[in-house]
C-alpha positions in Angstrom: 14.1 32.1 17.4 15.7 29.8 14.7 15.0 26.1 15.0 18.3 24.2 14.8 16.7 20.8 15.2 16.2 20.3 11.5 19.0 19.5 9.1 20.1 22.3 6.9 21.2 22.1 3.3 23.1 25.1 2.2 23.4 24.3 -1.4 21.5 21.5 -3.1 23.3 19.7 -5.9 20.3 18.0 -7.5 16.6 18.6 -7.9 15.9 15.8 -5.5 18.1 17.2 -2.8 16.7 20.7 -3.4 13.2 19.4 -2.8 14.3 17.8 0.4 15.9 21.1 1.4 12.7 22.9 0.7 11.0 21.0 3.5 13.9 21.3 5.9 15.4 17.9 5.3 18.8 16.7 4.1 19.9 13.6 2.1 20.3 10.8 4.6 20.7 7.7 2.5 22.3 6.7 -0.9 20.0 6.6 -3.9 20.2 3.0 -5.2 16.8 2.6 -6.9 16.1 3.6 -10.4 12.7 3.7 -12.3 12.9 0.0 -13.1 13.9 -1.4 -9.8 11.4 0.7 -8.0 8.5 -0.2 -10.3 9.4 -3.8 -9.9 9.3 -3.3 -6.1 5.9 -1.7 -6.3 4.5 -4.5 -8.4 6.0 -7.1 -6.1 4.5 -5.5 -2.9 1.1 -4.9 -4.5 1.1 -8.5 -5.9 -2.2 -7.8 -7.8 -2.9 -11.2 -9.3 -1.8 -13.1 -6.2 -3.9 -10.8 -3.9 -7.0 -11.1 -6.0 -6.7 -14.9 -6.0 -6.2 -15.2 -2.3 -9.4 -13.2 -1.6 -11.5 -14.2 -4.6 -14.0 -16.1 -2.4 -15.3 -12.8 -1.2 -16.3 -11.7 -4.7 -17.7 -15.1 -5.7 -19.8 -15.4 -2.6 -21.1 -11.9 -2.5 -21.6 -11.0 -6.1 -20.7 -14.0 -8.3 -18.4 -14.1 -11.2 -19.4 -10.7 -12.5 -18.3 -9.1 -9.3 -14.9 -10.8 -9.7 -14.4 -9.8 -13.3 -16.1 -6.5 -13.7 -15.3 -5.5 -10.1 -11.6 -5.9 -10.9 -12.0 -3.8 -14.0 -13.7 -1.0 -12.0 -11.1 -1.3 -9.3 -8.3 -0.9 -11.8 -9.8 2.3 -13.3 -10.4 3.7 -9.8 -6.8 2.8 -8.6 -5.3 4.4 -11.7 -7.2 7.7 -11.0 -5.8 7.6 -7.4 -2.3 6.8 -8.6 -2.3 9.6 -11.2 -3.5 12.1 -8.5 -0.8 11.0 -6.1 1.8 11.0 -8.8 1.4 14.7 -9.3 2.0 15.3 -5.6 4.9 12.9 -5.5 6.7 14.9 -8.3 6.3 18.0 -6.1 7.3 16.3 -2.8 9.3 13.2 -3.6 9.9 12.1 0.0 9.7 9.0 2.2 6.7 10.5 4.1 4.5 10.2 1.0 0.9 10.8 1.7 1.4 12.8 4.9 3.9 15.1 3.3 1.5 15.7 0.4 -1.1 16.7 3.0 1.3 19.1 4.7 2.1 20.7 1.3 -1.6 21.2 0.4 -3.2 22.1 3.7 -3.7 25.6 5.3 -0.9 26.6 7.6 -3.1 26.7 10.7 -4.2 23.1 10.2 -1.0 21.8 8.6 0.5 19.9 11.6 -2.8 18.3 12.7 -3.8 17.1 9.2 -0.3 15.8 8.4 -0.4 14.0 11.8 -3.6 12.2 11.0 -2.3 11.3 7.5 1.0 10.1 9.0 -0.6 7.7 11.4 -2.9 6.4 8.7 0.1 5.8 6.4 2.1 4.3 9.2 -0.6 1.8 10.4 -1.6 0.9 6.8 2.0 -0.2 6.1 2.5 -2.1 9.3 -0.7 -3.9 8.7 0.1 -4.5 5.1 3.4 -6.1 6.0 1.5 -8.3 8.5 -1.1 -9.4 6.0 1.5 -10.1 3.3 3.7 -12.1 5.6 0.7 -13.9 7.0 -0.3 -15.0 3.5 3.2 -16.5 3.1 2.9 -18.4 6.4 -0.5 -19.7 5.5 0.8 -21.0 2.2 3.6 -22.9 4.0 1.0 -24.3 6.3 -1.2 -25.3 3.4 1.5 -27.5 2.1 2.0 -29.2 5.4 -1.8 -29.7 6.0 -2.2 -31.3 2.5 0.9 -33.5 2.5 1.6 -34.3 6.1 -1.5 -36.4 7.3 -0.3 -36.5 10.9 0.0 -32.8 11.3 -2.6 -31.1 13.5 -3.2 -27.5 12.6 -2.9 -24.9 15.4 -3.3 -21.2 15.0 -0.2 -20.5 17.2 1.9 -22.4 14.6 0.9 -19.7 12.0 2.0 -17.0 14.4 5.3 -18.6 15.0 5.9 -18.9 11.2 5.0 -15.2 10.8 7.5 -14.2 13.5 10.1 -16.4 11.9 9.6 -15.0 8.4 9.5 -11.4 9.7 12.8 -12.0 11.5 14.3 -13.2 8.2 13.0 -10.1 6.4 14.5 -8.0 9.2 17.9 -9.5 8.4 17.5 -8.9 4.7 16.6 -5.3 5.3 19.5 -4.6 7.7 22.2 -6.7 6.3 21.2 -6.7 2.6 19.5 -3.2 2.5 21.9 -2.1 -0.2 21.0 -5.1 -2.3 17.2 -4.6 -2.0 17.0 -2.8 -5.3 18.6 -5.8 -7.0 16.2 -8.3 -5.4 13.4 -6.6 -7.2 14.5 -8.0 -10.5 14.3 -11.6 -9.1 10.9 -10.7 -7.7 9.5 -9.6 -11.0 10.7 -12.8 -12.7 8.9 -14.9 -10.0 5.8 -12.7 -10.4 5.6 -13.2 -14.1 6.7 -16.8 -13.9 3.9 -17.7 -11.5 1.4 -15.8 -13.6 2.2 -17.7 -16.8 2.7 -21.1 -15.2 -0.5 -21.2 -13.1 -2.8 -19.8 -15.7 -1.5 -22.0 -18.5 -1.8 -25.1 -16.3 -5.4 -24.3 -15.4 -6.4 -23.5 -18.9 -4.9 -26.7 -20.2 -6.1 -28.9 -17.4 -9.7 -27.8 -16.5 -12.4 -29.3 -18.7 -15.1 -28.4 -19.2 -14.9 -24.7 -18.4 -17.5 -22.3 -17.3 -19.5 -20.6 -20.1 -18.9 -17.0 -21.2 -22.3 -16.0 -20.0 -21.5 -17.3 -16.5 -18.1 -15.5 -16.4 -19.3 -12.1 -17.5 -22.8 -11.9 -16.3 -23.3 -14.3 -13.4 -24.7 -12.5 -10.2 -24.9 -14.9 -7.4 -25.9 -13.2 -4.1 -24.8 -15.5 -1.4 -24.1 -12.7 1.2 -27.6 -12.6 2.7 -28.1 -9.0 1.7 -31.4 -8.4 0.0 -29.9 -5.9 -2.4 -27.8 -7.4 -5.2 -26.1 -4.0 -5.6 -24.9 -3.9 -2.0 -23.7 -7.5 -2.4 -21.8 -6.7 -5.6 -20.2 -3.7 -4.0 -19.1 -5.8 -0.9 -17.6 -8.2 -3.4 -15.2 -5.5 -4.5 -13.0 -6.2 -1.5 -11.0 -8.8 -3.3 -10.2 -6.3 -6.1 -9.7 -3.4 -3.7 -7.1 -5.4 -1.7 -5.3 -6.1 -5.0 -4.8 -2.4 -5.7 -3.1 -1.2 -2.6 0.6 -1.2 -1.5 1.8 0.2 -4.8 2.7 3.3 -2.9 5.7 1.4 -1.4 7.6 3.2 -4.1 6.6 6.5 -2.6 8.3 5.7 0.7 11.5 4.7 -1.0 11.6 8.1 -2.8 14.7 9.3 -0.9 16.6 6.3 -2.1 15.6 6.8 -5.8 17.6 8.6 -8.4 15.7 11.4 -10.2 12.8 10.9 -8.0 10.8 14.0 -8.9 10.9 13.0 -12.5 10.6 9.2 -12.3 8.6 8.5 -9.2 5.3 9.5 -10.8 6.0 7.1 -13.7 6.5 4.3 -11.1 3.2 5.0 -9.4 0.8 5.2 -12.3 2.9 2.8 -14.4 2.7 0.1 -11.6 -1.1 0.4 -11.4 -1.6 0.5 -15.2 0.7 -2.5 -15.8 -0.8 -4.5 -12.9 -4.4 -3.8 -14.2 -3.6 -4.7 -17.8 -1.5 -7.7 -16.7 -4.1 -9.1 -14.3 -7.4 -8.6 -16.1 -6.8 -11.5 -18.5 -5.7 -13.6 -15.5 -9.0 -12.8 -13.8 -11.0 -13.8 -16.9 -9.1 -17.0 -17.3 -9.5 -17.8 -13.6 -13.2 -17.3 -13.8 -13.5 -19.7 -16.7 -11.5 -22.3 -14.7 -13.3 -22.0 -11.3 -15.9 -24.6 -12.1 -16.3 -25.8 -8.5 -15.9 -22.9 -6.1 -17.7 -24.8 -3.3 -15.2 -27.7 -3.7 -12.3 -25.3 -3.4 -13.7 -23.5 -0.3 -14.7 -26.8 1.4 -11.2 -28.3 0.9 -8.7 -28.7 3.8 -6.9 -25.4 2.9 -9.6 -23.7 0.8 -10.2 -20.9 3.3 -6.5 -20.2 4.2 -5.0 -20.6 0.8 -7.6 -21.0 -2.0 -5.0 -20.9 -4.8 -3.1 -23.9 -3.4 -6.4 -25.7 -2.9 -7.5 -25.0 -6.5 -4.3 -26.4 -8.0 -4.4 -29.3 -5.6 -8.0 -30.2 -6.7 -7.1 -29.7 -10.4 -4.0 -31.9 -10.0 -6.1 -34.6 -8.2 -3.9 -34.3 -5.1 -0.5 -34.7 -6.8 2.1 -33.2 -4.4 4.8 -32.3 -6.9 2.4 -30.6 -9.2 0.7 -28.6 -6.5 3.9 -27.3 -5.0 5.7 -26.9 -8.3 2.9 -24.8 -9.7 2.3 -22.6 -6.7 5.7 -22.0 -5.1 6.3 -18.8 -7.1 4.1 -16.6 -4.8 5.9 -18.1 -1.8 9.4 -17.3 -3.2 8.2 -13.8 -4.3 7.1 -13.0 -0.8 10.3 -14.4 0.7 12.8 -12.5 -1.6 11.1 -9.1 -2.1 7.4 -9.0 -1.1 8.0 -9.3 2.6 11.3 -7.4 2.8 9.8 -4.7 0.5 6.7 -4.2 2.8 8.9 -4.1 5.9 11.2 -1.6 4.2 8.3 0.7 3.2 6.9 0.6 6.7 10.2 1.4 8.3 10.7 4.4 6.0 7.4 5.9 7.1 8.5 5.3 10.7 11.9 6.9 10.1 10.4 9.9 8.2 7.8 10.5 10.9 10.4 10.3 13.7 12.8 12.9 12.2 9.9 15.4 12.3 9.0 14.7 16.0 6.2 12.3 15.5 8.1 9.4 17.1 11.1 9.2 19.4 14.2 10.7 17.7 16.1 7.4 18.1 14.0 6.0 15.3 15.3 8.8 12.9 18.8 7.5 13.0 20.4 6.0 9.8 23.1 3.4 10.4 26.1 4.6 8.4 27.5 1.1 8.0 24.4 -0.4 6.5 22.9 2.8 5.0 19.5 1.8 6.5 17.4 3.3 9.4 18.0 0.2 11.5 16.0 1.3 14.5 12.9 2.0 12.4 13.2 -1.4 10.7 13.4 -3.1 14.2 10.2 -1.2 15.3 8.4 -2.3 12.2 9.5 -5.9 12.9 8.4 -5.7 16.5 5.0 -4.3 15.5 4.3 -7.1 12.9 5.3 -9.8 15.4 3.2 -8.3 18.2 0.1 -8.0 16.0 0.5 -11.5 14.7 -0.4 -12.7 18.3 -4.0 -11.5 17.7 -4.5 -14.6 15.5 -3.9 -16.9 18.4 -6.8 -15.4 20.4 -9.3 -14.3 17.7 -9.1 -15.7 14.2 -12.1 -13.7 12.9 -10.7 -10.4 14.2 -7.3 -11.1 12.6 -9.0 -11.8 9.2 -10.7 -8.4 9.6 -7.3 -6.8 9.2 -7.5 -7.7 5.5 -10.4 -5.3 4.9 -9.3 -3.0 7.7 -5.9 -2.3 6.1 -7.5 -1.5 2.8 -9.8 1.1 4.5 -6.9 2.7 6.3 -4.7 2.8 3.3 -7.4 4.2 1.0 -8.1 6.8 3.7 -4.4 7.8 3.5 -4.7 8.1 -0.3 -7.9 10.3 -0.3 -6.7 12.9 2.3 -4.3 14.8 0.0 -6.6 14.4 -3.0 -9.5 15.8 -1.1 -7.4 18.7 0.1 -6.4 19.4 -3.5 -10.1 19.5 -4.4 -11.0 21.8 -1.5 -8.0 24.3 -1.6 -6.3 23.7 -4.9 -2.7 24.6 -4.7 -3.2 28.0 -3.1 -1.6 26.9 0.2 1.2 25.1 -1.5 4.6 26.5 -0.5 6.4 24.4 -3.1 6.6 24.7 -6.9 5.3 21.8 -8.9 7.4 18.9 -10.1 8.1 17.8 -13.7 4.9 15.7 -13.7 1.6 17.6 -13.6 -2.0 16.6 -14.6 -2.8 20.0 -16.1 -6.5 20.3 -17.0 -7.1 16.6 -16.3 -6.3 17.2 -12.6 -9.7 18.3 -11.4 -11.8 15.5 -13.1 -9.3 12.9 -12.0 -9.2 14.2 -8.5 -13.0 14.2 -8.3 -13.3 10.7 -9.6 -10.5 9.4 -7.3 -12.1 11.0 -4.3 -15.6 9.5 -5.1 -14.0 6.1 -5.7 -12.1 6.2 -2.4 -15.3 7.2 -0.4 -17.3 4.5 -2.1 -14.7 1.8 -1.2 -14.3 3.0 2.4 -18.1 2.8 2.9 -18.6 -0.7 1.5 -15.4 -2.1 2.9 -16.9 -1.5 6.3 -20.2 -3.2 5.5 -20.8 -6.6 7.1 -19.8 -9.2 4.5 -22.7 -11.5 5.4 -26.1 -11.2 6.9 -27.2 -11.9 9.5 -24.1 -10.7 11.3 -22.5 -13.1 13.8 -19.3 -13.0 15.8 -17.8 -15.5 13.3 -18.6 -13.5 10.1 -18.4 -9.9 11.5 -16.4 -7.4 9.4 -13.9 -5.8 11.8 -12.8 -3.2 9.2 -14.7 -0.3 10.8 -13.4 -1.4 14.3 -9.8 -1.4 13.0 -10.2 1.9 11.2 -11.8 3.4 14.4 -9.0 2.1 16.5 -6.5 3.8 14.2 -8.3 7.1 14.5 -8.6 6.8 18.3 -4.8 6.1 18.5 -4.2 9.1 16.3 -6.3 11.4 18.5 -4.8 10.0 21.7 -1.2 10.5 20.6 -1.9 14.0 19.3 -3.2 15.2 22.7 -0.6 13.2 24.6 2.5 14.6 22.9 1.9 15.4 19.2 0.3 18.8 19.7 3.3 20.0 21.7 6.2 18.0 20.2 5.3 17.3 16.5 7.3 19.7 14.3 6.1 18.4 11.0 7.2 19.9 7.7 6.4 23.3 6.2 4.9 24.5 9.4 5.8 27.9 11.0 9.3 26.8 11.8 9.5 24.3 9.0 11.7 24.3 5.9 12.4 26.9 3.4 12.0 26.9 -0.4 15.2 28.8 -0.9 17.2 25.7 -1.5 14.7 24.5 -4.1 14.8 27.8 -5.9 18.6 27.6 -6.1 18.7 24.0 -7.0 16.0 23.8 -9.6 15.8 27.3 -11.1 12.2 27.8 -10.1 11.2 31.4 -9.3 10.0 31.4 -5.7 9.1 34.3 -3.5 8.9 33.6 0.2 6.5 35.4 2.6 6.8 35.8 6.3 5.3 32.6 7.7 4.3 34.4 10.8 2.1 36.8 9.0 0.8 35.0 5.9 -0.4 31.6 5.1 1.1 31.2 1.6 4.3 31.4 -0.3 3.8 32.8 -3.7 5.0 30.6 -6.5 5.6 32.1 -9.9 4.9 29.1 -12.1 2.6 28.4 -14.9 1.4 25.0 -13.7 -1.9 25.9 -12.1 -0.5 26.7 -8.6 -2.4 29.8 -7.5 -0.8 33.0 -6.5 -2.1 34.4 -3.2 -1.3 36.9 -0.6 
């Protein structure tokens, strides 16, 4: 019996629409983004130098300056391998589902719905938690200013939660009312990103005297974690660098709002990671030279909640105008595009998942007036606000979200890459996109998978020994909760109600064959697992 619940595209006009038709979906929103606006959004949601700075204490305490500097270098190489691997898939499946659509395209038919379900929940939760963490960082910076310059203010955790809810509500308004302007805000965001980079580092280099020695910066290994193994401590210190290299896949989830996505989206993914790594590595080195009193920074009034503000405050000897004037860039970046961008990416995953039966269909509606999936944005807003309440009851558990979100997001990255290693493209029902890795695909996929597994393991290690309730690493608990929720929802309704894409009753490649000129021969999905693709890209022919 024909399934009429999926949108049909009779004749695709562009390659992007053809690739949507191939998975049974139609064009739902206008394509406002181009390669520049989307790469700026990816840079502004990953905020590499800002994220590294906000979590630098982890590296310095666990592995010393060498963990901060060389750990960042290693993380940049690993992240680039991941980005290149996903870029190949994004060219083949340039859709808002991102990672979980890649999993669907690469997995065997009999496991396709289950594996894509797991990847979908990992992607969904990683983006909701990423939005929460990013907005929380903005709230803490606002509070840092108040703590430093309003002596009568008494800090309470519920104040932070209220600020998070207030900021998230503003970002909700920007997404709904200004959704068609989001691509233009990315240009303002990149100006703030670069402006903050140049202003802060020039100020520190000119103001801090004397600086740390080169031997300290590049070879210091200070194990203050309590672990007996320096190697374990150094690896744990990678958290600050690993956090800095996530969220660049925000571009993936805006793919259906990008022009020439199958061609340009891969450039955005690997280009964002490459530019962020090259751009931030000199910043990390300069910062390491200027961090002459890390104990003084961490022991300051706001050293643990916003170390960058505390560092500038100490360097400026408490001057209010200098402290705020030098550090406001990150706050404005988060306000204009970082926060709205994260909320937008989270909402697009919700919207995509809902149109395939993973969530209630009401979340799959696109408001014609605003050209935005308003209901999905509202759910993302509600989830962030609700989760922010955790901070009131348990500060340590909330901080565990920082490492937990990294683990979940990296897990969503590694799933399609691992499937590519296990099965190759023999189960792929889609022809490749314009961007392929060719003979570099296998070594890059192997390295990316090993790097992801390495990070997931050490991101779950206790940050300090002995372990107490105050210093416990909740990453494994948060990751486990995500898996339990995924399993529970699968058995509750997903197994029966989740349609997914490219399943037995999923889309057809006929539209793609007509729209892009690729030679595609379809097989009966009831009888065979593969659709044979006549293409010289390395996609295997199989029966």
